[in-house]
NUGURO-47146 format. One record per atom (N, C-alpha, C): residue number from 1; residue in one letter; atom name; z, y, x. Coordinates in nm, 4 decimals, always signed. Layout:
BEGIN
PT ketor nuvo pator       c3       c2       c1
PT   NUM    a    CA        Z        Y        X
...
end
This chain:
BEGIN
PT ketor nuvo pator       c3       c2       c1
PT     1    m     N  +0.2516  -1.3608  -1.0447
PT     1    m    CA  +0.1664  -1.3867  -0.9317
PT     1    m     C  +0.2392  -1.4830  -0.8379
PT     2    s     N  +0.1662  -1.5765  -0.7843
PT     2    s    CA  +0.2274  -1.6750  -0.6954
PT     2    s     C  +0.2595  -1.6119  -0.5595
PT     3    l     N  +0.3481  -1.6770  -0.4874
PT     3    l    CA  +0.3846  -1.6283  -0.3541
PT     3    l     C  +0.2638  -1.6275  -0.2611
PT     4    d     N  +0.1824  -1.7304  -0.2717
PT     4    d    CA  +0.0621  -1.7361  -0.1880
PT     4    d     C  -0.0329  -1.6204  -0.2177
PT     5    e     N  -0.0447  -1.5862  -0.3452
PT     5    e    CA  -0.1307  -1.4745  -0.3845
PT     5    e     C  -0.0743  -1.3424  -0.3315
PT     6    e     N  +0.0568  -1.3266  -0.3350
PT     6    e    CA  +0.1196  -1.2050  -0.2819
PT     6    e     C  +0.0941  -1.1927  -0.1315
PT     7    v     N  +0.1017  -1.3038  -0.0609
PT     7    v    CA  +0.0748  -1.3036  +0.0829
PT     7    v     C  -0.0714  -1.2675  +0.1089
PT     8    r     N  -0.1615  -1.3235  +0.0288
PT     8    r    CA  -0.3046  -1.2951  +0.0442
PT     8    r     C  -0.3331  -1.1474  +0.0205
PT     9    l     N  -0.2758  -1.0914  -0.0869
PT     9    l    CA  -0.2962  -0.9500  -0.1161
PT     9    l     C  -0.2371  -0.8606  -0.0079
PT    10    a     N  -0.1260  -0.9025  +0.0493
PT    10    a    CA  -0.0652  -0.8265  +0.1578
PT    10    a     C  -0.1611  -0.8193  +0.2768
PT    11    g     N  -0.2236  -0.9308  +0.3068
PT    11    g    CA  -0.3197  -0.9330  +0.4172
PT    11    g     C  -0.4376  -0.8416  +0.3914
PT    12    k     N  -0.4897  -0.8457  +0.2703
PT    12    k    CA  -0.6023  -0.7588  +0.2346
PT    12    k     C  -0.5611  -0.6122  +0.2401
PT    13    s     N  -0.4418  -0.5824  +0.1929
PT    13    s    CA  -0.3917  -0.4445  +0.1954
PT    13    s     C  -0.3746  -0.3961  +0.3386
PT    14    r     N  -0.3241  -0.4824  +0.4245
PT    14    r    CA  -0.3066  -0.4488  +0.5658
PT    14    r     C  -0.4424  -0.4192  +0.6290
PT    15    e     N  -0.5428  -0.5000  +0.5928
PT    15    e    CA  -0.6778  -0.4769  +0.6444
PT    15    e     C  -0.7273  -0.3378  +0.6063
PT    16    v     N  -0.7021  -0.2977  +0.4826
PT    16    v    CA  -0.7471  -0.1665  +0.4363
PT    16    v     C  -0.6744  -0.0555  +0.5109
PT    17    l     N  -0.5407  -0.0627  +0.5155
PT    17    l    CA  -0.4631  +0.0453  +0.5762
PT    17    l     C  -0.4871  +0.0594  +0.7264
PT    18    t     N  -0.5249  -0.0481  +0.7930
PT    18    t    CA  -0.5487  -0.0402  +0.9367
PT    18    t     C  -0.6956  -0.0194  +0.9706
PT    19    n     N  -0.7800  -0.0169  +0.8701
PT    19    n    CA  -0.9232  +0.0019  +0.8898
PT    19    n     C  -0.9514  +0.1457  +0.9329
PT    20    d     N  -1.0240  +0.1614  +1.0431
PT    20    d    CA  -1.0531  +0.2952  +1.0954
PT    20    d     C  -1.1306  +0.3819  +0.9964
PT    21    a     N  -1.2238  +0.3220  +0.9246
PT    21    a    CA  -1.3012  +0.3985  +0.8268
PT    21    a     C  -1.2111  +0.4481  +0.7141
PT    22    f     N  -1.1191  +0.3634  +0.6679
PT    22    f    CA  -1.0263  +0.4056  +0.5627
PT    22    f     C  -0.9362  +0.5174  +0.6129
PT    23    k     N  -0.8817  +0.5003  +0.7338
PT    23    k    CA  -0.7939  +0.6036  +0.7895
PT    23    k     C  -0.8673  +0.7375  +0.8013
PT    24    h     N  -0.9905  +0.7310  +0.8485
PT    24    h    CA  -1.0697  +0.8530  +0.8632
PT    24    h     C  -1.0962  +0.9181  +0.7272
PT    25    a     N  -1.1421  +0.8384  +0.6330
PT    25    a    CA  -1.1715  +0.8913  +0.4995
PT    25    a     C  -1.0461  +0.9475  +0.4341
PT    26    f     N  -0.9358  +0.8758  +0.4456
PT    26    f    CA  -0.8090  +0.9218  +0.3882
PT    26    f     C  -0.7710  +1.0569  +0.4481
PT    27    g     N  -0.7778  +1.0671  +0.5800
PT    27    g    CA  -0.7425  +1.1914  +0.6472
PT    27    g     C  -0.8321  +1.3073  +0.6075
PT    28    e     N  -0.9614  +1.2810  +0.5963
PT    28    e    CA  -1.0560  +1.3855  +0.5571
PT    28    e     C  -1.0283  +1.4345  +0.4149
PT    29    i     N  -1.0066  +1.3411  +0.3240
PT    29    i    CA  -0.9776  +1.3787  +0.1853
PT    29    i     C  -0.8454  +1.4532  +0.1774
PT    30    e     N  -0.7444  +1.4021  +0.2466
PT    30    e    CA  -0.6136  +1.4670  +0.2455
PT    30    e     C  -0.6239  +1.6108  +0.2972
PT    31    q     N  -0.6928  +1.6289  +0.4103
PT    31    q    CA  -0.7063  +1.7633  +0.4676
PT    31    q     C  -0.7860  +1.8553  +0.3762
PT    32    s     N  -0.8896  +1.8027  +0.3154
PT    32    s    CA  -0.9700  +1.8816  +0.2222
PT    32    s     C  -0.8863  +1.9286  +0.1035
PT    33    l     N  -0.8044  +1.8395  +0.0504
PT    33    l    CA  -0.7182  +1.8762  -0.0622
PT    33    l     C  -0.6142  +1.9798  -0.0208
PT    34    l     N  -0.5544  +1.9613  +0.0956
PT    34    l    CA  -0.4553  +2.0579  +0.1433
PT    34    l     C  -0.5186  +2.1951  +0.1668
PT    35    d     N  -0.6379  +2.1955  +0.2266
PT    35    d    CA  -0.7084  +2.3222  +0.2473
PT    35    d     C  -0.7402  +2.3888  +0.1139
PT    36    g     N  -0.7822  +2.3088  +0.0174
PT    36    g    CA  -0.8120  +2.3624  -0.1155
PT    36    g     C  -0.6887  +2.4225  -0.1814
PT    37    i     N  -0.5755  +2.3556  -0.1666
PT    37    i    CA  -0.4507  +2.4062  -0.2246
PT    37    i     C  -0.4124  +2.5384  -0.1576
PT    38    k     N  -0.4265  +2.5453  -0.0263
PT    38    k    CA  -0.3909  +2.6676  +0.0470
PT    38    k     C  -0.4809  +2.7852  +0.0104
PT    39    r     N  -0.6101  +2.7574  -0.0108
PT    39    r    CA  -0.7060  +2.8642  -0.0386
PT    39    r     C  -0.7203  +2.8967  -0.1862
PT    40    c     N  -0.6598  +2.8180  -0.2700
PT    40    c    CA  -0.6733  +2.8372  -0.4143
PT    40    c     C  -0.6087  +2.9704  -0.4558
PT    41    p     N  -0.6819  +3.0522  -0.5295
PT    41    p    CA  -0.6235  +3.1780  -0.5768
PT    41    p     C  -0.5010  +3.1508  -0.6648
PT    42    l     N  -0.4004  +3.2333  -0.6522
PT    42    l    CA  -0.2777  +3.2148  -0.7302
PT    42    l     C  -0.3041  +3.2134  -0.8800
PT    43    k     N  -0.4059  +3.2855  -0.9227
PT    43    k    CA  -0.4374  +3.2940  -1.0656
PT    43    k     C  -0.4989  +3.1646  -1.1202
PT    44    d     N  -0.5571  +3.0845  -1.0327
PT    44    d    CA  -0.6279  +2.9634  -1.0774
PT    44    d     C  -0.5309  +2.8443  -1.0831
PT    45    v     N  -0.4453  +2.8472  -1.1827
PT    45    v    CA  -0.3423  +2.7447  -1.1987
PT    45    v     C  -0.4041  +2.6079  -1.2254
PT    46    d     N  -0.5096  +2.6025  -1.3052
PT    46    d    CA  -0.5733  +2.4740  -1.3380
PT    46    d     C  -0.6281  +2.4049  -1.2137
PT    47    l     N  -0.6983  +2.4818  -1.1296
PT    47    l    CA  -0.7543  +2.4228  -1.0075
PT    47    l     C  -0.6421  +2.3746  -0.9160
PT    48    r     N  -0.5385  +2.4546  -0.9007
PT    48    r    CA  -0.4263  +2.4160  -0.8151
PT    48    r     C  -0.3623  +2.2866  -0.8661
PT    49    e     N  -0.3444  +2.2760  -0.9970
PT    49    e    CA  -0.2853  +2.1545  -1.0541
PT    49    e     C  -0.3740  +2.0322  -1.0300
PT    50    k     N  -0.5051  +2.0506  -1.0440
PT    50    k    CA  -0.5973  +1.9395  -1.0205
PT    50    k     C  -0.5942  +1.8951  -0.8749
PT    51    l     N  -0.5907  +1.9912  -0.7839
PT    51    l    CA  -0.5845  +1.9579  -0.6418
PT    51    l     C  -0.4532  +1.8865  -0.6076
PT    52    c     N  -0.3443  +1.9371  -0.6620
PT    52    c    CA  -0.2138  +1.8741  -0.6374
PT    52    c     C  -0.2082  +1.7338  -0.6970
PT    53    l     N  -0.2651  +1.7166  -0.8144
PT    53    l    CA  -0.2687  +1.5841  -0.8764
PT    53    l     C  -0.3527  +1.4878  -0.7921
PT    54    s     N  -0.4658  +1.5353  -0.7444
PT    54    s    CA  -0.5508  +1.4510  -0.6600
PT    54    s     C  -0.4787  +1.4118  -0.5320
PT    55    y     N  -0.4074  +1.5055  -0.4730
PT    55    y    CA  -0.3294  +1.4783  -0.3525
PT    55    y     C  -0.2232  +1.3716  -0.3804
PT    56    t     N  -0.1562  +1.3857  -0.4936
PT    56    t    CA  -0.0532  +1.2885  -0.5324
PT    56    t     C  -0.1130  +1.1501  -0.5528
PT    57    i     N  -0.2252  +1.1431  -0.6216
PT    57    i    CA  -0.2906  +1.0143  -0.6479
PT    57    i     C  -0.3374  +0.9499  -0.5170
PT    58    l     N  -0.3897  +1.0303  -0.4259
PT    58    l    CA  -0.4324  +0.9786  -0.2959
PT    58    l     C  -0.3158  +0.9102  -0.2247
PT    59    h     N  -0.2007  +0.9747  -0.2262
PT    59    h    CA  -0.0838  +0.9171  -0.1598
PT    59    h     C  -0.0261  +0.7981  -0.2369
PT    60    q     N  -0.0395  +0.7999  -0.3683
PT    60    q    CA  +0.0045  +0.6841  -0.4463
PT    60    q     C  -0.0788  +0.5611  -0.4127
PT    61    l     N  -0.2073  +0.5812  -0.3874
PT    61    l    CA  -0.2938  +0.4703  -0.3471
PT    61    l     C  -0.2434  +0.4086  -0.2174
PT    62    r     N  -0.2176  +0.4938  -0.1175
PT    62    r    CA  -0.1674  +0.4428  +0.0100
PT    62    r     C  -0.0306  +0.3757  -0.0076
PT    63    d     N  +0.0557  +0.4370  -0.0882
PT    63    d    CA  +0.1888  +0.3796  -0.1120
PT    63    d     C  +0.1805  +0.2439  -0.1818
PT    64    q     N  +0.0851  +0.2298  -0.2735
PT    64    q    CA  +0.0689  +0.1024  -0.3439
PT    64    q     C  +0.0226  -0.0069  -0.2483
PT    65    l     N  -0.0686  +0.0269  -0.1594
PT    65    l    CA  -0.1128  -0.0706  -0.0592
PT    65    l     C  +0.0038  -0.1107  +0.0314
PT    66    q     N  +0.0849  -0.0128  +0.0710
PT    66    q    CA  +0.2021  -0.0436  +0.1538
PT    66    q     C  +0.3012  -0.1303  +0.0769
PT    67    s     N  +0.3165  -0.1043  -0.0513
PT    67    s    CA  +0.4060  -0.1841  -0.1342
PT    67    s     C  +0.3587  -0.3296  -0.1415
PT    68    l     N  +0.2289  -0.3489  -0.1511
PT    68    l    CA  +0.1743  -0.4850  -0.1517
PT    68    l     C  +0.2034  -0.5553  -0.0193
PT    69    i     N  +0.1963  -0.4823  +0.0906
PT    69    i    CA  +0.2276  -0.5389  +0.2211
PT    69    i     C  +0.3743  -0.5792  +0.2262
PT    70    d     N  +0.4611  -0.4908  +0.1801
PT    70    d    CA  +0.6051  -0.5200  +0.1811
PT    70    d     C  +0.6389  -0.6401  +0.0930
PT    71    t     N  +0.5758  -0.6469  -0.0240
PT    71    t    CA  +0.5976  -0.7599  -0.1139
PT    71    t     C  +0.5476  -0.8896  -0.0503
PT    72    g     N  +0.4357  -0.8813  +0.0190
PT    72    g    CA  +0.3821  -0.9980  +0.0882
PT    72    g     C  +0.4752  -1.0475  +0.1977
PT    73    r     N  +0.5390  -0.9546  +0.2686
PT    73    r    CA  +0.6359  -0.9943  +0.3713
PT    73    r     C  +0.7523  -1.0706  +0.3081
PT    74    m     N  +0.7996  -1.0196  +0.1950
PT    74    m    CA  +0.9102  -1.0879  +0.1262
PT    74    m     C  +0.8655  -1.2254  +0.0768
PT    75    a     N  +0.7417  -1.2351  +0.0291
PT    75    a    CA  +0.6892  -1.3638  -0.0169
PT    75    a     C  +0.6787  -1.4618  +0.0988
PT    76    e     N  +0.6337  -1.4131  +0.2148
PT    76    e    CA  +0.6264  -1.4998  +0.3330
PT    76    e     C  +0.7650  -1.5529  +0.3686
PT    77    e     N  +0.8638  -1.4670  +0.3635
PT    77    e    CA  +1.0003  -1.5084  +0.3947
PT    77    e     C  +1.0500  -1.6119  +0.2936
PT    78    e     N  +1.0181  -1.5899  +0.1661
PT    78    e    CA  +1.0595  -1.6847  +0.0633
PT    78    e     C  +0.9928  -1.8204  +0.0849
PT    79    i     N  +0.8664  -1.8197  +0.1232
PT    79    i    CA  +0.7949  -1.9444  +0.1511
PT    79    i     C  +0.8617  -2.0158  +0.2687
PT    80    k     N  +0.8967  -1.9397  +0.3734
PT    80    k    CA  +0.9643  -2.0004  +0.4891
PT    80    k     C  +1.0979  -2.0613  +0.4483
PT    81    q     N  +1.1725  -1.9903  +0.3650
PT    81    q    CA  +1.3023  -2.0417  +0.3206
PT    81    q     C  +1.2860  -2.1697  +0.2398
PT    82    k     N  +1.1880  -2.1720  +0.1508
PT    82    k    CA  +1.1631  -2.2925  +0.0719
PT    82    k     C  +1.1251  -2.4085  +0.1624
PT    83    t     N  +1.0432  -2.3800  +0.2615
PT    83    t    CA  +1.0013  -2.4837  +0.3550
PT    83    t     C  +1.1211  -2.5379  +0.4316
PT    84    l     N  +1.2087  -2.4498  +0.4753
PT    84    l    CA  +1.3289  -2.4939  +0.5467
PT    84    l     C  +1.4175  -2.5799  +0.4573
PT    85    m     N  +1.4310  -2.5399  +0.3315
PT    85    m    CA  +1.5123  -2.6178  +0.2377
PT    85    m     C  +1.4507  -2.7547  +0.2150
PT    86    e     N  +1.3195  -2.7605  +0.2016
PT    86    e    CA  +1.2526  -2.8889  +0.1816
PT    86    e     C  +1.2716  -2.9797  +0.3029
PT    87    r     N  +1.2617  -2.9219  +0.4229
PT    87    r    CA  +1.2826  -3.0007  +0.5442
PT    87    r     C  +1.4261  -3.0522  +0.5518
PT    88    a     N  +1.5196  -2.9655  +0.5149
PT    88    a    CA  +1.6609  -3.0068  +0.5170
PT    88    a     C  +1.6844  -3.1200  +0.4184
PT    89    k     N  +1.6248  -3.1109  +0.3010
PT    89    k    CA  +1.6428  -3.2165  +0.2003
PT    89    k     C  +1.5848  -3.3483  +0.2524
PT    90    e     N  +1.4680  -3.3421  +0.3151
PT    90    e    CA  +1.4072  -3.4621  +0.3711
PT    90    e     C  +1.4945  -3.5202  +0.4829
PT    91    y     N  +1.5467  -3.4340  +0.5669
PT    91    y    CA  +1.6269  -3.4790  +0.6793
PT    91    y     C  +1.7532  -3.5492  +0.6323
PT    92    f     N  +1.8160  -3.4932  +0.5287
PT    92    f    CA  +1.9407  -3.5500  +0.4789
PT    92    f     C  +1.9177  -3.6488  +0.3647
PT    93    n     N  +1.7904  -3.6802  +0.3365
PT    93    n    CA  +1.7548  -3.7739  +0.2302
PT    93    n     C  +1.8135  -3.7367  +0.0957
PT    94    v     N  +1.8033  -3.6099  +0.0610
PT    94    v    CA  +1.8599  -3.5617  -0.0663
PT    94    v     C  +1.7506  -3.5593  -0.1706
end
């Protein structure tokens, strides 16, 4: 993936994570899963595992979006460094 594409995806990911509707939905789902885990009968191992897996996947989604943001920041920095190097080469006629 190109650096520009990484920066673009970072912006889109940031839009999602800061979106009020996403935050609300994420919180509601997270709380619902936690409540389900707490109320799940000890004997119902399958249901507990499914709820825990869903909780894990929910957080992996958020973590992946954050990872895209972090990667985009690094790509932005790399683009800035390349730009500085190009300017230096032009300045020194290299």
